[in-house]
N, C-alpha and C positions, 0 to 999 in steps of 0.2 A: 697221603698227599696227592693221590690221583686226582685228575681233572683240574688241577691248579696249575697256574703258570710256573715255570721253573724259577727257582730262587737264583738270583744273579749274584755271583761272587767274583772276586778278583784277587790277584796276588802281586805283591811287590817283594821281590827277592833277587839278590844279585848272584847267588850261587847256583850254577846250572844243575848240579846234583840234587840240591834241595828243591829246585823247581820241578824236576822230574819226579821226585818222591811225592811231592804235594799233588801233582797231577794224577799219579797212580792212585793215591788215596781218594781223590775226588771222583775218579772214574768208578769207584766202587759204590758211590752213592746214587740214588735215583732223584730225578726231578731237580737237578742243579745245572746251571749253565755258567760258563766262564766268560766274563765280559772282556777281560784282558789280563796279560801278565806283563808287569813292568820290572825292569832290572835295577831301578833306583828311584829315589823320591821324586826327582824332577820328571822322570818319565811317567810316573804314576799320575802326577798332577796334570801333565800334558794330555794323557789319555782321558782323564776326567773332563778336562776343558773341551776336548773334541767330541764328547758324547752328548747326544740329546738327553734331557733330564729323564725321560722314561726308560732309557737304556743304562742308566747308572747302576752299578752293582749295589746290592743292598748291604753286603758285607765285604770288606777288604781285609785280607790277611796281610800283615805288614811285618817284614823283617826290621830289625833295629839297625844293625851295622851295614850300611850300604854306602857306596861312593856318591859324590856330588851333593846328596842331601840324605841324611839318615832318617830312619823311620819315625822317630819321635817328632822331629821338626816337620816332617811331611804330614803326620796326623794333626799337628797343631794348626797348620795352614789349611789343610783340607777340611777339617772339622768346622772351621770358620766359614768356609765357602760352601760346604755341602753338609749341613748339620743332619740331614736325613740319612747319611751313610754311617754304618757302624764299622769300627776298626778293631780287629783282634790282632794283638801282637803275637807273632809266631817266631820264637827265638830260642837260642841255646843259652841265653844269658838269664840269670836269676838274681843278679846283684841288686842290692837295696835301692840305689839311686835310680837305676833304669826303670824299676817297677813303678816308683812314684812319679818319675818324669813322664812315663807313658800314660799313666792315669790322669795326671794333670793336663796333659796334652789333649785328652779326650778319648783315649782308648776305652772300648767297652769290655775288653777281656785280655788275658795275658796267658798264652799257652807255650809250653816247650815243644820243640820241633819233633820230638819222638812220639807225640800223641797219635793215636790211631785214627782211622777214618771215622769210626763211630763217635769218638770224642769231638772231632771237628764238626760233625753233623749236629751233635747235641749242643755244641757251643753256638752254632749258627741259629738254631731254633730257640735257644735260650735268650739270645739278644733280640731276636726279631719278635718272638711271641710274648716274652715276659720282661723285656728290658733288663735282663739279668747281666751279670758281670762274671762270665766263666773264667776260671783260673785253674791251672794245673795245681794239684795238692801242695806241692813244695812251694809254689809261688804264693798260694793263699796263706800258708803258715808264715812265710816271711812278711807278707803284707800285714797280718795281724800283729806280729811281733813289732813291726815298725810303728803301727798305730798305737800300741800299748806304750811304746817308749816315747812317742812324740808328745809334746805338750801343746799340740794343735796350734802351730804358729800360722796365723792367718795371713801374715804379710806375704804378698805375692811377689816373687822375684820376676823382673822383666824377662820375657822370652827372648831368645837370641834371634837377631835378624840373620837371614841367610848370609853366609860369608862373602858371597859374590857382590853384595851391596857395598858400593864405595863410600868414602867419607862425604864426598860431594852429594851423592844420592841420598845419604842419610839426612843431610841438611835440607835438601829439597823435600824429602819425605816428611820431615817435621813440619815444614810450612804447608804441605798438602793437607796433612792431618788437621792443621789449624784453620783450614778452609781457604787458604790463599789460592789465587789462580796463577797461571804461568806468567802473566805480565807483572804482577806484584812481586812474585818470587825473583824474576829477572832483575827488577829494579833494586831489590834488597841485596842481591848477591853480585850485582854489577856484571850480569851476564846478558846475552841476547835472549829474546823470547824463544827463538828457534833452538838454541842450545838447551834451555830449560825444558822445552817440549821433548827434545831427544832424551834427556835424562829421565823424564817422566815415563816415556815409552819403555826405557830400559828397566825402570822400577816395576812397571806393570808386568813386563816379560819375566823378570826374576822372581816376582811374587806370584806369578801365574794368575793374574787378575785382569779384568777388562774395564774397570771403572774406578773413579775416585771413591765412590761409596764403598766398594769392596776393600780398597786400600785402608780407608778409615776404620772399617769394621775389623780388619785384621790387626791394625795397630792398637786399637783399644782392647781387643781380646787378649793380645800378647803383651800388653803393657809396654810397648816399645817406646812411647813418648812420655 
């Protein structure tokens, strides 16, 4: 890997001990740079939003259980906005539902937190060079068992909207996705245009987007409407 640009990675993890352990493992590797460390999903999305495209991490290691926004919801939103980024879940959980939820959200891999620095490096190269799906052995066994049990139910459950989105904002979001502008939404809901625009600004902030096009893309990917 000499003479190549460092591979950019990032971490979203709320536990300080786990962050320190991860950093110690990454320090053992050559030719890697850390773009940022976030302590929850919202912070991760804000970090990405503030970075120029060429500075985006190529791989983000994502914890599942975090305050404000969990890892699965974060991956779902971030993958819609930044499809070029790979997400590898790094967690202590190996239960059935979380494995499938993470994969459906767009995770490229699923590792347990005790894995070594060598396994982390192998997983990074796996997703970047081979578009692979690295999994800890125990996780892979569970995933195969689940697949063999499932009758491949293709119906997609709607993804959950962030809990911070209010009922009024859901109404406005639905109209936005239908292509309505602020004036038309205001007339339909008997609100002032200014009030509607404030709600729209709040929706953008909560979804970590900058445009109606991004809102519509997220809504369709997550089957919100």
